VEXDREN-2710 file (C-alpha; in Angstrom, 1 decimal):
% VEXDREN-2710
k/r/px/py/pz
1/UNK/-14.1/22.9/-135.9
2/UNK/-15.3/23.3/-132.5
3/UNK/-18.9/23.8/-132.9
4/UNK/-19.1/20.9/-135.1
5/UNK/-17.3/18.2/-132.2
6/UNK/-19.4/20.0/-129.9
7/UNK/-22.8/19.2/-131.9
8/UNK/-20.9/15.6/-132.8
9/UNK/-20.9/15.0/-129.6
10/UNK/-23.5/15.4/-128.2
11/UNK/-25.5/13.8/-131.1
12/UNK/-23.5/10.8/-129.5
13/UNK/-25.4/11.2/-126.2
14/UNK/-28.7/11.7/-128.1
15/UNK/-28.4/8.4/-130.0
16/UNK/-26.3/6.5/-127.2
17/UNK/-29.6/6.9/-124.5
18/UNK/-32.2/5.2/-127.4
19/UNK/-28.9/2.2/-127.2
20/UNK/-29.0/1.6/-123.4
21/UNK/-32.6/0.5/-123.2
22/UNK/-32.3/-1.6/-125.9
23/UNK/-34.1/-5.1/-126.4
24/UNK/-32.8/-8.6/-127.0
25/UNK/-31.8/-8.5/-130.7
26/UNK/-34.4/-10.3/-133.2
27/UNK/-32.7/-9.7/-136.3
28/UNK/-29.5/-10.2/-138.4
29/UNK/-28.1/-6.8/-138.6
30/UNK/-26.1/-6.4/-141.9
31/UNK/-23.4/-3.7/-141.8
32/UNK/-20.4/-3.7/-145.3
33/UNK/-18.6/-1.1/-147.0
34/UNK/-17.0/-1.7/-150.3
35/UNK/-12.7/-2.0/-151.1
36/UNK/-11.3/1.2/-152.3
37/UNK/-8.3/2.5/-154.3
38/UNK/-6.7/5.5/-152.4
39/UNK/-4.6/8.0/-155.2
40/UNK/-2.1/9.3/-152.3
41/UNK/-1.3/12.9/-153.7
42/UNK/-2.9/14.6/-150.8
43/UNK/-5.6/15.8/-152.9
44/UNK/-7.4/12.7/-154.9
45/UNK/-11.1/12.3/-153.2
46/UNK/-12.4/8.9/-153.1
47/UNK/-15.4/8.4/-151.6
48/UNK/-15.8/5.0/-149.6
49/UNK/-19.4/3.5/-149.6
50/UNK/-21.0/2.3/-146.5
51/UNK/-24.2/0.0/-146.7
52/UNK/-27.1/-1.7/-145.2
53/UNK/-29.7/-4.5/-144.7
54/UNK/-31.7/-5.1/-142.2
55/UNK/-35.7/-5.6/-141.5
56/UNK/-35.8/-3.7/-138.4
57/UNK/-36.5/-0.4/-138.7
58/UNK/-34.5/2.1/-137.3
59/UNK/-34.6/5.6/-136.7
60/UNK/-30.8/6.7/-136.1
61/UNK/-27.0/4.6/-135.7
62/UNK/-23.2/5.2/-135.0
63/UNK/-20.0/3.5/-136.3
64/UNK/-16.6/3.6/-136.1
65/UNK/-14.2/3.6/-139.1
66/UNK/-11.5/2.4/-139.1
67/UNK/-8.4/3.5/-141.5
68/UNK/-4.8/3.3/-142.1
69/UNK/-2.7/6.5/-140.0
70/UNK/-2.1/9.0/-143.2
71/UNK/-6.3/8.9/-144.2
72/UNK/-8.5/11.8/-143.5
73/UNK/-11.9/13.1/-144.1
74/UNK/-12.1/15.4/-147.2
75/UNK/-13.4/18.9/-147.0
76/UNK/-15.6/20.6/-149.7
77/UNK/-17.1/24.1/-149.7
78/UNK/-20.5/24.5/-148.2
79/UNK/-21.3/28.4/-149.3
80/UNK/-18.2/30.8/-147.1
81/UNK/-16.7/27.6/-145.4
82/UNK/-15.3/23.8/-145.0
83/UNK/-17.2/20.5/-143.6
84/UNK/-16.5/17.0/-144.2
85/UNK/-17.5/15.3/-147.1
86/UNK/-20.1/12.9/-146.0
87/UNK/-23.7/12.4/-146.9
88/UNK/-26.2/10.2/-146.9
89/UNK/-28.2/8.4/-149.7
90/UNK/-31.3/10.6/-150.5
91/UNK/-33.3/7.3/-151.3
92/UNK/-33.1/6.7/-147.6
93/UNK/-33.5/9.6/-145.7
94/UNK/-35.6/11.9/-144.8
95/UNK/-36.0/15.8/-144.6
96/UNK/-34.7/15.5/-140.4
97/UNK/-32.5/13.1/-140.6
98/UNK/-29.1/14.5/-140.7
99/UNK/-25.7/12.7/-140.5
100/UNK/-21.8/13.8/-139.1
101/UNK/-18.1/12.8/-138.0
102/UNK/-14.9/13.5/-136.3
103/UNK/-11.2/12.1/-136.3
104/UNK/-10.5/12.0/-132.8
105/UNK/-7.7/10.2/-133.1
106/UNK/-5.4/9.4/-136.6
107/UNK/-6.7/6.8/-137.5
108/UNK/-10.3/6.8/-136.5
109/UNK/-13.0/8.4/-138.4
110/UNK/-16.9/8.2/-136.0
111/UNK/-20.0/8.7/-138.1
112/UNK/-23.2/9.7/-136.2
113/UNK/-26.8/9.9/-137.8
114/UNK/-30.1/10.7/-137.0
115/UNK/-33.3/12.6/-137.1
116/UNK/-34.8/15.0/-135.1
117/UNK/-38.4/14.5/-135.5
118/UNK/-37.8/10.0/-135.0
119/UNK/-38.0/9.6/-138.4
120/UNK/-37.1/5.7/-139.4
121/UNK/-34.8/5.5/-142.4
122/UNK/-36.8/3.9/-145.7
123/UNK/-35.1/0.6/-147.0
124/UNK/-36.4/1.6/-150.7
125/UNK/-36.2/4.6/-153.7
126/UNK/-39.6/6.1/-154.1
127/UNK/-39.7/3.6/-157.1
128/UNK/-40.3/0.6/-154.0
129/UNK/-37.2/-0.5/-155.3
130/UNK/-34.4/-2.0/-152.3
131/UNK/-31.3/0.1/-151.2
132/UNK/-29.4/-0.6/-149.5
133/UNK/-26.4/1.8/-149.9
134/UNK/-26.8/4.6/-146.6
135/UNK/-23.5/6.7/-146.6
136/UNK/-20.3/8.4/-148.7
137/UNK/-17.9/9.6/-147.2
138/UNK/-14.9/11.4/-148.7
139/UNK/-11.2/10.9/-148.1
140/UNK/-7.9/11.8/-149.0
141/UNK/-4.8/9.6/-148.8
142/UNK/-1.6/11.8/-147.5
143/UNK/1.6/11.7/-150.3
144/UNK/3.8/9.8/-147.5
145/UNK/1.4/7.1/-147.1
146/UNK/3.6/3.2/-148.4
147/UNK/2.1/2.3/-150.7
148/UNK/0.7/-1.4/-150.6
149/UNK/-2.8/-2.4/-149.5
150/UNK/-4.3/-1.6/-145.5
151/UNK/-7.2/-2.4/-144.0
152/UNK/-10.5/-0.9/-143.0
153/UNK/-12.5/-2.2/-140.7
154/UNK/-16.0/-0.6/-139.3
155/UNK/-16.6/-1.2/-135.4
156/UNK/-19.2/-0.6/-132.7
157/UNK/-21.8/-0.5/-135.1
158/UNK/-25.4/0.3/-133.9
159/UNK/-28.5/0.5/-135.3
160/UNK/-31.6/2.2/-133.2
161/UNK/-35.0/2.7/-132.8
162/UNK/-36.8/5.5/-130.7
163/UNK/-38.9/5.9/-128.8
164/UNK/-38.5/1.5/-128.9
165/UNK/-35.0/1.7/-128.1
166/UNK/-34.3/-1.2/-130.4
167/UNK/-30.2/-1.7/-131.1
168/UNK/-29.0/-4.0/-133.5
169/UNK/-25.1/-4.0/-132.2
170/UNK/-23.1/-4.8/-135.1
171/UNK/-20.0/-7.6/-135.8
172/UNK/-17.1/-5.5/-137.2
173/UNK/-15.9/-5.7/-141.0
174/UNK/-13.3/-5.5/-142.6
175/UNK/-12.2/-4.1/-145.8
176/UNK/-9.1/-3.7/-148.2
177/UNK/-7.8/0.0/-149.5
178/UNK/-4.9/-0.2/-151.5
179/UNK/-2.8/3.1/-152.3
180/UNK/-0.7/4.1/-154.8
181/UNK/1.1/7.3/-155.9
182/UNK/3.0/7.8/-152.3
183/UNK/6.2/6.0/-151.3
184/UNK/7.7/2.6/-152.4
185/UNK/9.0/2.2/-148.8
186/UNK/9.7/3.1/-145.5
187/UNK/13.4/3.4/-143.6
188/UNK/14.2/3.3/-140.2
189/UNK/17.8/4.2/-139.0
190/UNK/19.4/1.9/-135.6
191/UNK/22.7/4.3/-134.5
192/UNK/24.6/1.9/-132.8
193/UNK/27.4/4.5/-130.6
194/UNK/30.6/3.5/-129.5
195/UNK/29.7/0.8/-127.6
196/UNK/28.0/-0.7/-130.5
197/UNK/25.2/-1.4/-128.5
198/UNK/20.9/-0.2/-129.2
199/UNK/17.6/-1.0/-129.1
200/UNK/15.5/-2.0/-131.8
201/UNK/11.6/-2.4/-132.8
202/UNK/11.0/-2.8/-137.1
203/UNK/7.1/-2.4/-138.2
204/UNK/8.1/-4.8/-141.0
205/UNK/10.2/-7.7/-141.2
206/UNK/14.6/-7.6/-141.9
207/UNK/17.3/-9.1/-142.2
208/UNK/20.1/-8.3/-139.8
209/UNK/23.0/-6.5/-141.6
210/UNK/26.2/-8.8/-141.6
211/UNK/27.7/-7.1/-138.5
212/UNK/25.3/-6.5/-136.8
213/UNK/23.6/-9.3/-134.0
214/UNK/20.4/-8.7/-131.9
215/UNK/18.8/-10.6/-129.5
216/UNK/14.9/-10.8/-127.4
217/UNK/15.1/-10.9/-123.9
218/UNK/13.3/-13.8/-121.3
219/UNK/15.4/-13.7/-118.4
220/UNK/17.5/-11.8/-115.6
221/UNK/20.1/-13.4/-114.1
222/UNK/19.8/-11.0/-110.7
223/UNK/21.5/-7.9/-113.2
224/UNK/22.8/-9.3/-115.8
225/UNK/20.0/-9.9/-118.8
226/UNK/19.7/-13.5/-120.2
227/UNK/19.3/-12.9/-124.1
228/UNK/18.0/-15.5/-127.1
229/UNK/20.3/-14.7/-130.2
230/UNK/17.9/-14.6/-133.2
231/UNK/18.3/-14.7/-137.0
232/UNK/16.5/-11.7/-138.3
233/UNK/14.0/-9.2/-137.1
234/UNK/10.2/-9.8/-137.3
235/UNK/7.7/-7.2/-137.3
236/UNK/6.9/-6.3/-134.3
237/UNK/9.4/-7.9/-131.7
238/UNK/11.5/-5.7/-129.7
239/UNK/15.3/-6.6/-129.8
240/UNK/18.8/-5.8/-128.4
241/UNK/21.0/-5.3/-131.4
242/UNK/25.1/-5.4/-131.5
243/UNK/27.6/-4.4/-133.5
244/UNK/30.0/-1.9/-135.1
245/UNK/28.8/1.3/-134.1
246/UNK/27.3/3.5/-137.2
247/UNK/24.0/3.9/-138.9
248/UNK/21.7/1.2/-140.4
249/UNK/18.9/1.5/-141.8
250/UNK/16.2/-1.6/-142.9
251/UNK/13.5/-0.7/-145.1
252/UNK/10.0/-2.8/-145.6
253/UNK/6.4/-2.2/-146.0
254/UNK/5.0/-1.9/-142.5
255/UNK/2.8/-4.9/-141.0
256/UNK/1.8/-3.9/-137.9
257/UNK/-1.4/-2.6/-136.5
258/UNK/0.1/-1.6/-132.9
259/UNK/2.1/0.9/-131.6
260/UNK/3.3/-1.3/-128.8
261/UNK/4.8/-5.2/-128.7
262/UNK/6.2/-7.4/-126.1
263/UNK/8.2/-10.0/-125.8
264/UNK/9.3/-11.6/-122.5
265/UNK/11.3/-8.2/-120.5
266/UNK/11.7/-6.5/-123.4
267/UNK/8.8/-3.3/-125.3
268/UNK/9.4/-1.9/-128.6
269/UNK/7.3/1.0/-129.6
270/UNK/6.8/2.2/-133.0
271/UNK/6.2/6.0/-131.8
272/UNK/7.5/8.5/-129.3
273/UNK/6.1/6.9/-125.6
274/UNK/6.8/8.1/-122.6
275/UNK/6.6/6.0/-119.8
276/UNK/7.1/5.8/-115.8
277/UNK/8.7/2.6/-114.9
278/UNK/11.2/-0.4/-116.4
279/UNK/14.5/-0.2/-117.7
280/UNK/15.9/2.6/-120.6
281/UNK/19.2/1.8/-122.5
282/UNK/21.5/4.6/-121.8
283/UNK/25.6/5.6/-121.4
284/UNK/25.7/7.6/-118.6
285/UNK/29.4/8.7/-118.4
286/UNK/32.6/7.2/-120.7
287/UNK/33.3/5.4/-117.5
288/UNK/30.8/3.3/-117.7
289/UNK/29.5/0.7/-120.1
290/UNK/25.8/1.0/-121.9
291/UNK/23.6/-0.7/-119.2
292/UNK/19.6/-0.8/-119.0
293/UNK/19.1/2.4/-115.9
294/UNK/15.3/2.4/-114.6
295/UNK/13.3/5.3/-114.4
296/UNK/12.2/6.9/-111.7
297/UNK/8.7/7.3/-111.2
298/UNK/8.7/10.9/-110.5
299/UNK/10.5/11.9/-113.9
300/UNK/8.9/10.1/-116.6
301/UNK/11.3/9.6/-119.4
302/UNK/10.3/9.1/-123.3
303/UNK/11.1/6.3/-125.5
304/UNK/11.4/7.5/-129.2
305/UNK/9.8/5.2/-132.1
306/UNK/11.3/2.4/-132.9
307/UNK/13.1/1.9/-129.5
308/UNK/12.9/-0.7/-126.5
309/UNK/13.3/-0.4/-122.9
310/UNK/13.1/-2.9/-120.0
311/UNK/9.8/-3.7/-118.6
312/UNK/10.4/-5.8/-115.3
313/UNK/9.5/-4.7/-112.0
314/UNK/13.1/-5.7/-110.5
315/UNK/14.2/-2.8/-107.7
316/UNK/17.8/-2.8/-109.1
317/UNK/19.0/0.7/-110.5
318/UNK/20.6/-1.0/-112.9
319/UNK/20.2/-4.0/-115.3
320/UNK/24.1/-4.8/-117.4
321/UNK/24.8/-6.0/-120.6
322/UNK/28.6/-6.0/-119.5
323/UNK/29.2/-9.3/-120.9
324/UNK/27.9/-10.8/-123.9
325/UNK/29.3/-14.1/-124.1
326/UNK/27.9/-14.6/-120.3
327/UNK/24.9/-12.8/-121.1
328/UNK/24.0/-14.9/-123.9
329/UNK/25.5/-18.2/-123.3
330/UNK/22.9/-19.7/-120.1
331/UNK/20.2/-19.4/-122.6
332/UNK/21.8/-21.3/-125.5
333/UNK/25.1/-23.2/-124.3
334/UNK/24.9/-23.7/-120.1
335/UNK/23.6/-26.7/-119.5
336/UNK/24.1/-26.1/-116.1
337/UNK/22.3/-22.8/-116.2
338/UNK/19.1/-24.6/-118.2
339/UNK/16.7/-26.1/-115.1
340/UNK/17.3/-22.5/-113.2
341/UNK/14.0/-20.8/-112.6
342/UNK/12.8/-17.5/-112.4
343/UNK/9.6/-15.4/-111.7
344/UNK/7.3/-13.8/-114.2
345/UNK/9.2/-10.3/-113.5
346/UNK/12.1/-12.3/-115.0
347/UNK/14.4/-12.8/-111.5
348/UNK/15.8/-15.8/-110.4
349/UNK/14.5/-18.3/-107.6
350/UNK/16.1/-20.7/-106.2
351/UNK/13.4/-22.1/-104.7
352/UNK/9.5/-21.7/-106.0
353/UNK/7.9/-22.1/-102.9
354/UNK/5.8/-19.2/-103.8
355/UNK/2.1/-20.1/-105.9
356/UNK/2.5/-18.3/-109.2
357/UNK/3.6/-18.7/-112.7
358/UNK/7.8/-19.1/-113.3
359/UNK/10.0/-20.0/-115.9
360/UNK/11.8/-23.1/-116.7
361/UNK/13.5/-24.0/-119.8
362/UNK/11.9/-20.9/-121.4
363/UNK/8.5/-22.4/-120.4
364/UNK/6.1/-21.0/-118.0
365/UNK/4.0/-22.5/-116.0
366/UNK/2.0/-22.0/-113.1
367/UNK/2.5/-23.7/-109.8
368/UNK/-0.2/-23.5/-107.9
369/UNK/-0.2/-25.3/-104.2
370/UNK/2.9/-24.0/-101.6
END
């Protein structure tokens, strides 16, 4: 595997050297994939076909396929070894063309193809019939995948011709992947301790349990969080939750495409994420209430999946949630608090004198002069 990855990196460098000499694009390149249906059993191989059409000749290409997590490249037997299930269309390629792929990340497939003798791909078959299919790649879906429809995209697509260096960058294209045979939904558990306080971010929309309330955080008043109540939890929205101590289970079908989301002063993560700044929710001892404690840059911490942290650049040691009525009231009920001004870091500003961004009545405005 190491030798294959090394070979792929070297091939990428060769193709990149061609692309960097590229002239202005003169023709329109079309690259597309076809919708695909996957069976999530960990063994069934389904082939994704990638096609291309353009009047300009090319000797090699590179592209990236973005797939849902849980999708991997199938392996096929080659002599005594197993290799990636990827192959060029025999009508398009010469005997000098080769193709390879690898997965540097869980949802990224990088593909590269080139000719060792700089020979062009054919636009047709041996009888002169136009051919668009350029390669196929075998994919396998893990049994833990959630059933449903996913988006697959082709990005960073470049076709190059050596030695002239003509290249055709391709805009991102999308296709649909339908997964069946996996899991009908996913569950996220949120445990509230004795104080009944926690943070939560979900990859899907979900209603609030009857005994739970949730809040976003828009600003700070000194070391007190100013909170906005929400009636439901929206996918990708980090919230502070409060309720009867216990474990609450949320079920849904993920719709998020990122792993980190920020709303106001809260950042939520959908996978374990190390941080070296900001504040994390803790209960340090039995005598103190749960609060947000500042992270020491010299001692990074890991925020667990589906949890949130306070992303303000304030320097106070602790941000407290001691009085929920007071903390929530200024946002919705305290008329005297509606004209308060806060800096972009969430700290209250008595008189905004310096140019910059400020928050007033939940709206951001820019001050350009002193």
